Residue frames as qw, qx, qy, qz and C-alpha x, y, z in Angstrom:
[[0.548, -0.796, -0.091, 0.238, -18.19, 2.97, -19.23],
 [0.252, 0.882, -0.365, 0.161, -15.09, 5.07, -18.95],
 [0.917, -0.306, 0.091, 0.240, -11.73, 3.36, -18.25],
 [0.032, -0.835, 0.507, 0.210, -8.06, 4.26, -18.31],
 [0.975, 0.168, 0.145, 0.019, -6.36, 1.84, -20.76],
 [0.250, -0.654, 0.646, 0.305, -2.94, 0.64, -21.42],
 [0.876, 0.436, 0.026, -0.202, -2.48, -0.94, -24.89],
 [0.808, 0.357, -0.273, 0.382, 1.28, -1.31, -24.90],
 [0.635, -0.601, -0.145, 0.463, 4.05, -0.90, -22.31],
 [0.456, 0.494, 0.125, 0.730, 5.52, 2.60, -22.43],
 [0.095, 0.157, -0.319, 0.930, 5.48, 6.08, -21.00],
 [0.064, 0.464, 0.721, -0.511, 2.71, 6.92, -18.55],
 [0.205, 0.421, -0.067, -0.881, 1.75, 9.71, -20.86],
 [0.237, 0.049, -0.791, -0.562, 0.44, 7.12, -23.36],
 [0.035, 0.367, 0.881, -0.296, -2.45, 6.06, -20.97],
 [0.236, -0.130, -0.290, -0.919, -5.80, 7.32, -22.19],
 [0.426, 0.226, 0.672, -0.562, -9.43, 7.28, -21.02],
 [0.203, 0.023, -0.761, -0.615, -11.66, 5.29, -23.33],
 [0.716, -0.014, 0.203, -0.668, -15.18, 4.16, -23.57],
 [0.159, 0.189, -0.966, -0.073, -15.35, 0.36, -23.16],
 [0.618, -0.301, -0.602, -0.406, -18.01, -2.27, -22.68],
 [0.551, -0.571, 0.371, -0.482, -19.29, -2.78, -19.11],
 [0.148, 0.279, -0.942, 0.111, -17.88, -5.90, -17.43],
 [0.802, -0.234, -0.273, -0.478, -20.10, -8.90, -16.53],
 [0.435, -0.501, 0.689, -0.293, -19.72, -11.18, -13.53],
 [0.658, 0.133, -0.724, -0.158, -18.93, -14.90, -14.19],
 [0.831, -0.444, -0.334, -0.015, -19.45, -17.62, -11.49],
 [0.719, -0.353, -0.206, 0.562, -17.51, -16.54, -8.27],
 [0.345, 0.132, 0.054, 0.928, -17.19, -12.90, -9.42],
 [0.023, 0.804, 0.497, -0.327, -18.79, -9.53, -8.73],
 [0.343, 0.581, 0.212, 0.707, -19.07, -6.28, -10.58],
 [0.336, -0.581, -0.355, 0.650, -18.20, -3.25, -8.41],
 [0.207, 0.874, 0.212, 0.384, -19.34, 0.29, -9.45],
 [0.621, -0.049, -0.275, 0.732, -16.27, 2.19, -8.49],
 [0.180, -0.960, -0.212, 0.022, -16.50, 5.25, -6.30],
 [0.050, -0.910, 0.410, 0.028, -12.75, 5.77, -5.70],
 [0.941, 0.191, -0.170, 0.219, -9.54, 4.00, -6.51],
 [0.556, -0.721, 0.269, 0.314, -6.21, 4.01, -4.55],
 [0.556, 0.773, -0.302, 0.049, -3.10, 4.90, -6.39],
 [0.794, -0.477, 0.322, 0.196, -0.11, 2.66, -5.87],
 [0.115, -0.713, 0.546, 0.424, 3.40, 2.69, -7.17],
 [0.417, -0.054, 0.864, 0.278, 3.10, -0.59, -8.97],
 [0.505, 0.717, 0.417, -0.240, 0.25, 0.96, -11.17],
 [0.253, 0.883, -0.274, -0.287, 2.87, 2.95, -12.92],
 [0.262, -0.425, 0.839, 0.218, 5.49, 0.12, -13.07],
 [0.582, 0.262, 0.769, -0.026, 2.86, -2.12, -14.74],
 [0.482, 0.833, 0.176, -0.208, 1.91, 0.37, -17.42],
 [0.078, 0.837, -0.503, -0.199, 5.67, 0.85, -18.08],
 [0.899, 0.240, -0.364, -0.032, 6.31, -2.92, -18.27],
 [0.238, 0.560, -0.634, 0.477, 8.55, -2.91, -15.23],
 [0.647, -0.341, 0.393, -0.557, 6.37, -4.81, -12.79],
 [0.189, -0.250, 0.948, 0.047, 6.88, -8.57, -12.14],
 [0.449, 0.435, 0.772, -0.115, 3.30, -9.28, -13.17],
 [0.076, 0.229, -0.419, -0.876, 2.45, -8.32, -16.84],
 [0.513, 0.444, 0.611, -0.408, -1.27, -8.45, -17.49],
 [0.424, 0.319, 0.678, 0.509, -2.55, -8.97, -20.95],
 [0.106, 0.192, -0.124, -0.968, -3.43, -5.92, -23.10],
 [0.029, 0.603, -0.145, 0.784, -5.41, -3.89, -23.04],
 [0.524, -0.445, -0.637, 0.348, -5.65, -3.35, -19.22],
 [0.204, -0.859, -0.032, -0.469, -6.54, -0.64, -16.82],
 [0.321, 0.253, -0.667, 0.623, -4.17, 0.08, -13.89],
 [0.483, -0.437, 0.165, -0.741, -5.64, 0.22, -10.26],
 [0.430, 0.054, -0.890, 0.140, -5.28, -2.49, -7.72],
 [0.140, -0.361, -0.772, 0.504, -7.78, -1.39, -4.97],
 [0.190, -0.414, -0.349, -0.819, -11.21, 0.36, -5.03],
 [0.211, 0.289, 0.698, -0.620, -14.15, 1.34, -2.84],
 [0.327, -0.027, -0.523, -0.787, -17.60, 1.15, -4.41],
 [0.689, 0.060, 0.382, -0.613, -21.00, -0.55, -4.48],
 [0.362, 0.030, 0.917, 0.167, -21.80, -4.07, -5.59],
 [0.440, 0.294, -0.207, -0.823, -23.69, -3.86, -8.88],
 [0.873, 0.153, -0.288, -0.362, -24.03, -7.43, -9.84],
 [0.476, -0.465, 0.742, -0.079, -22.92, -10.92, -8.54],
 [0.484, 0.288, -0.752, -0.342, -22.11, -14.17, -10.39],
 [0.863, -0.178, -0.414, -0.230, -23.32, -17.60, -9.63],
 [0.802, -0.086, -0.463, 0.368, -22.10, -19.02, -6.28],
 [0.202, 0.382, -0.312, 0.846, -21.45, -15.69, -4.60],
 [0.521, -0.629, -0.574, -0.060, -22.74, -15.55, -1.12],
 [0.525, -0.302, -0.349, 0.715, -20.40, -13.15, 0.89],
 [0.008, -0.297, -0.040, 0.954, -21.83, -9.95, -0.64],
 [0.324, 0.610, 0.723, -0.012, -25.13, -8.71, -2.29],
 [0.266, 0.519, 0.348, 0.734, -25.96, -6.06, -4.75],
 [0.286, -0.859, -0.200, -0.375, -26.10, -2.64, -3.13],
 [0.778, -0.539, -0.123, 0.298, -23.43, -3.40, -0.62],
 [0.077, 0.945, -0.307, 0.079, -20.70, -0.81, 0.06],
 [0.961, -0.107, 0.065, 0.246, -17.33, -2.69, -0.33],
 [0.044, -0.793, 0.547, 0.266, -13.57, -2.35, -0.53],
 [0.959, 0.238, 0.151, 0.008, -11.93, -4.71, -3.13],
 [0.381, -0.541, 0.605, 0.443, -8.48, -5.86, -4.18],
 [0.745, 0.588, 0.080, -0.306, -8.59, -5.77, -7.91],
 [0.746, -0.116, 0.414, 0.508, -5.04, -6.25, -8.93],
 [0.120, -0.025, 0.420, 0.899, -5.64, -4.34, -12.09],
 [0.056, -0.521, -0.731, -0.437, -8.69, -2.60, -13.51],
 [0.207, -0.637, -0.573, 0.473, -9.57, 0.00, -10.83],
 [0.018, -0.369, 0.108, 0.923, -9.09, 3.11, -12.94],
 [0.157, -0.195, -0.760, -0.600, -12.51, 2.61, -14.32],
 [0.462, -0.261, 0.056, -0.846, -16.13, 3.19, -13.62],
 [0.924, -0.160, 0.094, -0.335, -16.78, -0.46, -13.10],
 [0.159, 0.528, -0.834, 0.030, -14.48, -3.47, -12.37],
 [0.925, -0.115, -0.279, -0.231, -15.02, -7.18, -12.13],
 [0.039, -0.589, 0.720, -0.365, -13.38, -8.79, -9.13],
 [0.516, -0.088, -0.849, 0.066, -13.25, -12.35, -7.51],
 [0.557, -0.691, -0.274, -0.371, -15.72, -12.42, -4.72],
 [0.809, -0.351, -0.289, 0.373, -12.95, -13.46, -2.25],
 [0.456, 0.114, -0.074, 0.880, -11.17, -10.14, -2.83],
 [0.195, -0.570, -0.211, -0.770, -14.17, -8.12, -1.72],
 [0.321, -0.238, -0.715, 0.573, -14.88, -6.97, 1.85],
 [0.160, -0.843, -0.494, -0.142, -17.80, -5.15, 3.34],
 [0.240, 0.499, -0.169, 0.815, -16.72, -1.49, 4.01],
 [0.339, -0.481, -0.651, 0.479, -17.18, -0.59, 7.70],
 [0.031, -0.922, -0.371, -0.103, -19.30, 2.41, 8.63],
 [0.517, -0.698, 0.059, 0.491, -16.02, 3.91, 10.13],
 [0.444, -0.158, 0.474, 0.744, -14.54, 4.47, 6.79],
 [0.382, 0.721, 0.018, -0.577, -15.37, 7.13, 4.19],
 [0.836, 0.542, 0.082, 0.003, -15.04, 6.41, 0.37],
 [0.339, 0.814, -0.446, 0.155, -11.58, 7.88, 0.13],
 [0.388, -0.559, 0.698, -0.223, -10.19, 6.00, 3.17],
 [0.870, 0.092, 0.450, -0.176, -11.82, 2.78, 1.87],
 [0.743, 0.663, -0.089, 0.013, -10.16, 3.19, -1.59],
 [0.294, 0.753, -0.521, 0.273, -6.72, 3.64, -0.06],
 [0.668, -0.554, 0.378, -0.323, -6.89, 1.19, 2.81],
 [0.985, -0.028, 0.111, -0.128, -6.44, -2.39, 1.61],
 [0.778, 0.475, -0.271, 0.307, -3.17, -2.62, -0.20],
 [0.110, 0.674, -0.459, 0.569, -1.07, -0.47, 2.23],
 [0.554, -0.502, 0.426, -0.510, -2.45, -1.83, 5.41],
 [0.988, 0.011, 0.078, -0.132, -2.71, -5.51, 4.33],
 [0.720, 0.496, -0.351, 0.336, 0.87, -5.45, 3.06],
 [0.003, 0.645, -0.502, 0.577, 2.18, -3.93, 6.15],
 [0.758, -0.359, 0.320, -0.441, 0.18, -6.19, 8.52],
 [0.984, 0.171, -0.051, -0.004, 1.18, -9.31, 6.57],
 [0.541, 0.593, -0.435, 0.408, 4.81, -8.22, 6.54],
 [0.158, -0.555, 0.556, -0.598, 5.07, -7.44, 10.30],
 [0.778, -0.248, 0.354, -0.456, 2.75, -10.11, 11.62],
 [0.969, 0.169, 0.114, -0.136, 3.36, -13.04, 9.30],
 [0.739, 0.562, -0.218, 0.302, 6.73, -12.57, 7.73],
 [0.253, 0.603, -0.485, 0.580, 8.68, -10.88, 10.43],
 [0.658, -0.456, -0.592, 0.093, 6.79, -12.04, 13.48],
 [0.143, 0.537, -0.277, 0.784, 7.37, -8.77, 15.09],
 [0.554, -0.496, -0.630, 0.224, 7.18, -8.82, 18.85],
 [0.296, -0.940, -0.093, -0.145, 6.39, -6.12, 21.53],
 [0.559, -0.742, 0.220, 0.298, 9.57, -4.38, 22.63],
 [0.715, 0.081, 0.394, 0.572, 11.54, -4.97, 19.38],
 [0.002, -0.676, 0.109, 0.729, 12.86, -2.11, 17.26],
 [0.604, 0.518, 0.581, 0.171, 11.56, -1.56, 13.85],
 [0.119, -0.493, 0.249, 0.825, 13.19, 0.64, 11.25],
 [0.549, 0.630, 0.548, -0.044, 10.92, 1.86, 8.44],
 [0.291, -0.183, 0.391, 0.854, 12.31, 3.22, 5.27],
 [0.155, -0.328, -0.534, -0.763, 10.12, 5.55, 3.07],
 [0.102, -0.295, -0.811, 0.495, 8.28, 6.10, 6.30],
 [0.244, 0.413, 0.216, -0.850, 5.83, 8.76, 4.88],
 [0.281, 0.135, -0.707, -0.635, 4.86, 6.81, 1.71],
 [0.715, -0.168, -0.279, -0.619, 1.69, 4.81, 1.20],
 [0.863, -0.179, -0.473, 0.014, 2.96, 1.60, 2.75],
 [0.437, 0.217, -0.521, 0.700, 5.69, 3.11, 4.94],
 [0.314, -0.361, 0.251, -0.841, 3.25, 5.21, 7.00],
 [0.851, -0.281, -0.167, -0.411, 1.04, 2.11, 7.72],
 [0.772, 0.107, -0.532, 0.330, 4.13, 0.25, 8.74],
 [0.082, 0.309, -0.455, 0.831, 4.92, 2.98, 11.33],
 [0.576, -0.298, 0.032, -0.760, 1.28, 2.92, 12.51],
 [0.916, -0.097, -0.312, -0.233, 1.04, -0.82, 12.78],
 [0.629, 0.208, -0.566, 0.491, 4.44, -1.26, 14.28],
 [0.175, -0.313, 0.436, -0.826, 3.35, 1.08, 17.13],
 [0.779, -0.214, -0.042, -0.588, 0.09, -0.82, 17.52],
 [0.907, 0.038, -0.412, 0.078, 2.09, -4.23, 17.70],
 [0.689, -0.719, 0.004, 0.094, 4.24, -2.76, 20.54],
 [0.785, 0.134, 0.016, 0.604, 7.51, -2.06, 18.72],
 [0.230, -0.757, 0.036, 0.610, 9.71, 0.90, 19.08],
 [0.621, 0.679, 0.327, 0.216, 9.45, 2.50, 15.56],
 [0.278, -0.549, 0.235, 0.752, 12.34, 4.47, 13.97],
 [0.579, 0.732, 0.356, -0.041, 11.12, 6.16, 10.85],
 [0.417, -0.341, 0.432, 0.724, 13.49, 7.15, 8.02],
 [0.457, 0.768, 0.447, 0.036, 12.56, 9.41, 5.19],
 [0.577, 0.289, 0.185, 0.741, 13.98, 12.08, 2.85],
 [0.023, 0.564, 0.065, 0.823, 12.59, 15.32, 4.42],
 [0.043, 0.008, 0.624, -0.780, 11.68, 16.93, 7.76],
 [0.559, 0.005, -0.060, -0.827, 8.13, 17.34, 6.53],
 [0.745, -0.011, -0.608, -0.274, 7.73, 13.68, 5.86],
 [0.420, -0.001, -0.781, 0.463, 9.18, 12.75, 9.31],
 [0.245, -0.088, 0.359, -0.896, 6.88, 15.01, 11.02],
 [0.738, 0.003, -0.297, -0.606, 4.06, 13.04, 9.56],
 [0.699, 0.080, -0.705, 0.089, 5.71, 9.80, 10.59],
 [0.113, 0.115, -0.641, 0.751, 6.08, 11.12, 14.17],
 [0.507, -0.072, 0.144, -0.847, 2.36, 11.84, 14.27],
 [0.851, 0.018, -0.338, -0.402, 1.64, 8.21, 13.34],
 [0.906, -0.416, 0.020, -0.079, 3.66, 6.71, 16.04],
 [0.699, 0.437, -0.341, 0.451, 7.42, 6.92, 15.34],
 [0.624, -0.717, -0.154, 0.270, 9.43, 7.19, 18.45],
 [0.371, -0.568, 0.339, 0.651, 12.61, 8.40, 16.57],
 [0.661, 0.727, 0.167, -0.079, 13.24, 9.74, 13.09],
 [0.562, -0.312, 0.452, 0.619, 16.11, 9.80, 10.65],
 [0.480, 0.819, -0.034, -0.312, 16.36, 12.26, 7.69],
 [0.817, -0.106, 0.413, 0.389, 18.55, 10.24, 5.37],
 [0.493, 0.777, 0.146, 0.363, 18.96, 13.18, 3.00],
 [0.067, -0.887, 0.293, -0.350, 20.87, 14.99, 5.81],
 [0.559, -0.595, 0.543, -0.196, 22.06, 12.23, 8.19],
 [0.283, 0.345, -0.888, -0.113, 24.12, 9.06, 7.90],
 [0.814, -0.241, -0.257, -0.462, 21.51, 6.19, 8.27],
 [0.795, -0.003, -0.552, 0.250, 23.95, 3.67, 9.73],
 [0.319, 0.195, -0.497, 0.783, 25.49, 6.03, 12.20],
 [0.414, -0.326, 0.114, -0.842, 22.20, 7.40, 13.37],
 [0.862, -0.253, -0.347, -0.270, 20.74, 3.87, 13.99],
 [0.637, 0.092, -0.576, 0.505, 23.90, 3.04, 15.89],
 [0.045, 0.268, -0.355, 0.895, 23.34, 6.10, 18.09],
 [0.597, -0.273, -0.081, -0.750, 19.64, 5.41, 18.56],
 [0.932, -0.144, -0.278, -0.185, 20.11, 1.72, 19.49],
 [0.545, -0.734, 0.402, -0.047, 23.30, 1.97, 21.54],
 [0.086, 0.585, -0.756, -0.282, 25.19, 0.28, 18.84],
 [0.570, 0.039, 0.800, -0.183, 22.98, -2.87, 18.90],
 [0.098, 0.020, -0.729, -0.677, 21.05, -2.32, 15.74],
 [0.610, 0.042, 0.102, -0.785, 17.40, -2.89, 14.91],
 [0.562, 0.012, 0.809, -0.170, 15.34, -6.11, 14.96],
 [0.511, 0.532, 0.667, 0.106, 13.36, -5.53, 11.81],
 [0.035, -0.321, 0.313, 0.893, 13.88, -3.41, 8.69],
 [0.498, 0.646, 0.560, -0.143, 10.71, -2.57, 6.62],
 [0.255, -0.427, 0.435, 0.751, 12.00, -1.67, 3.15],
 [0.582, 0.657, 0.475, -0.068, 9.83, -0.43, 0.33],
 [0.088, 0.909, -0.183, -0.363, 12.60, 1.66, -1.02],
 [0.921, 0.244, 0.123, 0.279, 15.50, -0.57, -2.23],
 [0.414, 0.836, -0.135, 0.335, 18.63, 0.81, -3.69],
 [0.409, 0.410, -0.541, 0.611, 21.49, 2.16, -1.63],
 [0.425, -0.476, 0.347, -0.687, 19.35, 2.82, 1.48],
 [0.958, -0.129, -0.096, -0.238, 18.51, -0.90, 1.52],
 [0.772, 0.292, -0.426, 0.371, 22.06, -1.87, 1.34],
 [0.015, 0.496, -0.458, 0.737, 22.79, 0.45, 4.28],
 [0.673, -0.355, 0.132, -0.636, 19.78, -0.70, 6.26],
 [0.926, 0.039, -0.376, 0.008, 20.96, -4.36, 5.98],
 [0.479, 0.314, -0.503, 0.647, 24.03, -3.31, 7.88],
 [0.256, -0.429, 0.322, -0.805, 21.87, -1.76, 10.62],
 [0.827, -0.281, -0.346, -0.343, 20.33, -5.10, 11.66],
 [0.473, -0.568, 0.606, -0.294, 21.07, -6.60, 15.08],
 [0.019, -0.214, 0.976, 0.025, 22.10, -10.21, 15.45],
 [0.154, 0.318, 0.928, -0.113, 19.18, -12.34, 14.33],
 [0.256, 0.476, 0.130, -0.831, 17.44, -9.42, 12.61],
 [0.466, 0.446, 0.741, 0.185, 14.94, -9.59, 9.69],
 [0.026, 0.355, -0.284, -0.890, 15.01, -7.42, 6.57],
 [0.499, 0.543, 0.652, -0.175, 11.64, -7.17, 4.85],
 [0.129, -0.095, 0.534, 0.830, 11.78, -6.53, 1.06],
 [0.378, 0.599, 0.520, -0.478, 8.51, -4.68, 0.15],
 [0.557, 0.774, 0.291, 0.075, 9.47, -2.98, -3.02],
 [0.610, -0.045, 0.193, 0.767, 11.87, -0.79, -4.91],
 [0.166, 0.921, 0.338, -0.101, 10.45, 2.77, -5.05],
 [0.229, -0.759, 0.298, 0.531, 13.98, 4.13, -5.55],
 [0.710, 0.642, -0.174, -0.231, 14.04, 2.38, -8.96],
 [0.337, 0.563, -0.749, 0.084, 17.14, 0.32, -8.00],
 [0.949, -0.247, -0.176, -0.087, 17.13, -3.31, -6.97],
 [0.296, -0.813, 0.498, -0.065, 20.05, -3.44, -4.26],
 [0.689, 0.321, -0.640, 0.112, 22.97, -5.86, -4.36],
 [0.802, -0.566, -0.023, -0.191, 22.98, -8.03, -1.30],
 [0.104, 0.656, -0.702, 0.257, 26.10, -8.53, 0.78],
 [0.865, -0.193, -0.418, -0.200, 25.64, -12.25, 1.59],
 [0.542, 0.151, -0.617, 0.550, 28.49, -12.13, 4.03],
 [0.262, -0.314, 0.291, -0.865, 26.45, -9.71, 6.16],
 [0.814, -0.197, -0.237, -0.492, 23.78, -12.51, 6.38],
 [0.814, 0.045, -0.526, 0.241, 26.32, -14.99, 7.52],
 [0.344, 0.259, -0.499, 0.752, 28.13, -12.82, 10.02],
 [0.279, -0.189, 0.340, -0.878, 25.06, -11.50, 11.80],
 [0.064, 0.236, 0.968, -0.062, 22.85, -14.43, 11.30],
 [0.330, 0.395, 0.143, -0.845, 20.21, -12.10, 9.73],
 [0.444, 0.323, 0.816, 0.182, 17.50, -12.98, 7.20],
 [0.210, 0.242, -0.244, -0.915, 16.14, -11.18, 4.19],
 [0.325, 0.377, 0.852, -0.163, 12.39, -11.90, 3.53],
 [0.078, -0.134, -0.490, -0.858, 10.30, -10.98, 0.52],
 [0.245, 0.409, 0.634, -0.609, 6.80, -9.68, 1.01],
 [0.187, -0.052, -0.560, -0.805, 4.19, -9.84, -1.80],
 [0.389, 0.117, 0.596, -0.692, 0.83, -9.47, -0.21],
 [0.660, 0.307, -0.188, -0.659, -1.14, -10.05, -3.36],
 [0.524, 0.237, -0.813, -0.087, 0.38, -13.50, -3.87],
 [0.002, -0.036, 0.835, -0.549, -0.27, -14.29, -0.20],
 [0.514, 0.181, 0.318, -0.776, -3.90, -13.30, -0.53],
 [0.730, 0.291, -0.379, -0.488, -4.43, -15.54, -3.49],
 [0.477, 0.207, -0.849, 0.096, -2.54, -18.55, -2.05],
 [0.256, -0.239, -0.816, 0.461, -4.01, -18.33, 1.45],
 [0.196, -0.508, -0.268, -0.794, -7.39, -16.51, 1.15],
 [0.629, -0.599, -0.494, -0.018, -8.65, -17.80, 4.59],
 [0.585, -0.354, -0.221, 0.696, -5.64, -16.40, 6.47],
 [0.211, 0.200, 0.186, 0.939, -5.83, -13.22, 4.40],
 [0.358, -0.626, -0.463, -0.516, -9.51, -12.76, 5.28],
 [0.670, -0.577, -0.401, 0.239, -8.68, -13.12, 8.87],
 [0.463, -0.174, -0.062, 0.867, -5.94, -10.54, 8.70],
 [0.014, -0.379, -0.315, -0.870, -8.16, -8.04, 6.81],
 [0.492, -0.676, -0.474, -0.277, -10.97, -8.53, 9.28],
 [0.601, -0.490, -0.306, 0.553, -8.56, -7.81, 12.17],
 [0.265, 0.040, 0.127, 0.955, -7.50, -4.48, 10.35],
 [0.214, -0.502, -0.460, -0.701, -11.10, -3.53, 9.91],
 [0.615, -0.638, -0.455, 0.090, -11.80, -4.08, 13.50],
 [0.516, -0.294, -0.134, 0.793, -8.79, -1.95, 14.50],
 [0.072, 0.249, 0.268, 0.928, -10.14, 0.88, 12.20],
 [0.415, -0.615, -0.517, -0.427, -13.62, 0.64, 13.57],
 [0.635, -0.591, -0.376, 0.328, -12.13, 0.91, 17.10],
 [0.009, -0.997, 0.055, -0.059, -10.31, 4.16, 16.10],
 [0.696, -0.545, 0.313, 0.347, -6.82, 2.57, 16.26],
 [0.556, 0.060, 0.479, 0.677, -5.97, 3.19, 12.66],
 [0.215, 0.826, 0.159, -0.497, -6.23, 6.55, 10.79],
 [0.669, 0.329, 0.434, 0.506, -5.51, 6.18, 7.07],
 [0.116, -0.678, 0.023, 0.726, -3.87, 9.37, 5.72],
 [0.518, 0.571, 0.560, 0.302, -5.37, 10.34, 2.45],
 [0.293, -0.498, -0.006, 0.816, -3.43, 13.36, 1.36],
 [0.176, 0.330, -0.358, -0.855, -4.82, 14.11, -2.16],
 [0.539, 0.393, 0.735, -0.123, -7.92, 13.21, -4.22],
 [0.037, 0.316, -0.511, -0.798, -8.02, 13.65, -7.99],
 [0.736, 0.389, 0.182, -0.524, -10.96, 13.26, -10.52],
 [0.842, 0.116, 0.492, 0.187, -10.61, 10.44, -13.05],
 [0.598, 0.772, 0.099, 0.193, -9.87, 12.82, -15.94],
 [0.023, 0.875, -0.432, 0.217, -6.76, 13.88, -13.96],
 [0.966, -0.247, 0.069, 0.043, -5.45, 10.32, -13.24],
 [0.724, 0.467, -0.170, 0.478, -2.13, 11.17, -14.79],
 [0.023, -0.724, 0.340, -0.600, -1.36, 13.85, -12.12],
 [0.776, -0.500, 0.213, -0.320, -2.39, 11.44, -9.40],
 [0.979, 0.089, 0.010, 0.181, -0.19, 8.78, -10.72],
 [0.498, 0.620, -0.254, 0.551, 2.79, 11.18, -11.15],
 [0.384, -0.741, 0.272, -0.479, 2.53, 12.25, -7.55],
 [0.891, -0.366, 0.261, -0.061, 3.06, 8.66, -6.39],
 [0.894, 0.326, 0.006, 0.308, 5.63, 7.71, -9.03],
 [0.295, 0.717, -0.237, 0.585, 7.80, 10.85, -8.21],
 [0.625, -0.284, -0.603, 0.407, 7.52, 9.96, -4.53],
 [0.010, -0.320, 0.132, -0.938, 6.11, 13.33, -3.70],
 [0.621, -0.488, -0.414, -0.452, 2.98, 11.74, -2.14],
 [0.046, -0.257, 0.767, -0.585, 2.62, 11.42, 1.67],
 [0.552, 0.176, 0.656, -0.484, 0.31, 8.68, 2.77],
 [0.440, 0.327, 0.807, 0.218, -2.21, 7.67, 0.08],
 [0.237, 0.279, -0.294, -0.883, -3.44, 9.41, -3.17],
 [0.421, 0.341, 0.836, -0.090, -6.78, 8.43, -4.54],
 [0.115, -0.034, -0.502, -0.856, -8.77, 8.96, -7.76],
 [0.444, 0.330, 0.527, -0.645, -12.48, 9.80, -7.24],
 [0.081, 0.067, 0.824, 0.557, -14.43, 7.95, -9.96],
 [0.077, -0.597, -0.792, -0.106, -18.04, 7.83, -9.04],
 [0.047, -0.600, -0.138, -0.787, -20.21, 10.90, -8.60],
 [0.642, -0.659, -0.145, -0.364, -21.40, 9.98, -5.20],
 [0.538, 0.269, -0.582, 0.547, -18.46, 10.40, -2.80],
 [0.537, -0.709, -0.443, 0.112, -19.21, 10.46, 0.94],
 [0.049, -0.918, 0.149, -0.365, -18.24, 13.61, 2.77],
 [0.632, 0.166, -0.612, 0.445, -14.91, 13.12, 4.72],
 [0.537, -0.692, -0.445, 0.187, -15.10, 13.38, 8.39],
 [0.043, -0.980, 0.049, -0.186, -14.20, 16.70, 9.99],
 [0.715, -0.604, 0.259, 0.238, -11.18, 15.16, 11.69],
 [0.400, -0.359, 0.610, 0.582, -9.27, 14.91, 8.46],
 [0.647, 0.693, 0.171, -0.269, -10.02, 15.92, 4.76],
 [0.692, 0.059, 0.409, 0.592, -7.99, 15.10, 1.74],
 [0.052, 0.552, -0.202, -0.808, -6.87, 17.94, -0.36],
 [0.635, 0.571, 0.519, 0.007, -9.21, 17.74, -3.47],
 [0.253, -0.310, 0.437, 0.805, -7.19, 18.75, -6.53],
 [0.518, 0.663, 0.435, -0.320, -9.58, 20.51, -8.86]]
């Protein structure tokens, strides 16, 4: 089979497509024939050696896929060969086939096309776990989302609205904020043009926000921490800016606020039952038409580098996917990804 392979940490330009042996399923595992793979920021970080998890060489990037079960190992009862699924792979998704623990595989609902399924799991499950489990977001609270048009940021806007919060979306351009507005943001802040702290003060009558959802890090995170109301919660999702911020611990003391780390993959492995319940809730919401994944671009496997660059350069809006298999379902008329040829 074909797979994108990383043999040593270094520039993303060093990644190559190679012919490798097909994987086999051991007990408790399944082999998924990949139709499409979601592209995530950590894919690039892992290949460069900048991610907190460093897989053994050689490895393929790619943390989530849609596809079809090709084979199952002993003891697997939740899925059968031929079933269309979505799967959290961690690594290995930039390939024609991938082996996955059966507990990380979920039946794809009929409401999802292949592109949506490939880009659904990590972004929505991360935001759902962050807002529901880590922040305990309540109806009527105010949620500030940084990087609000990115892969996880846009789902935080959408889920925050679904959970009854007043969502303030912050991003770096008017175009991105228009998208966030369409997904449920009540207010927007262009932090390339506006002062984030002063704008939050104006929008909240000086009170501040209850929850900050932060996949950006850097200076914006340091400013956002100061935007919290008394008793507020700052969710650390990631560091897309490339900078890990310096926390002002006196701010935590004076305002009695908390800073909480969110690593959905670790949660999914540590608490598979709770994670499965959360994913099932998300899939029900999608089937009911309450969630609308925004897949902005789709690339063929041989142009994986361009797909990864779109995400790493923070130019992507919503999710970017790589189409691996030959049989990709036609996207519904309500929304099509731009297919990059």
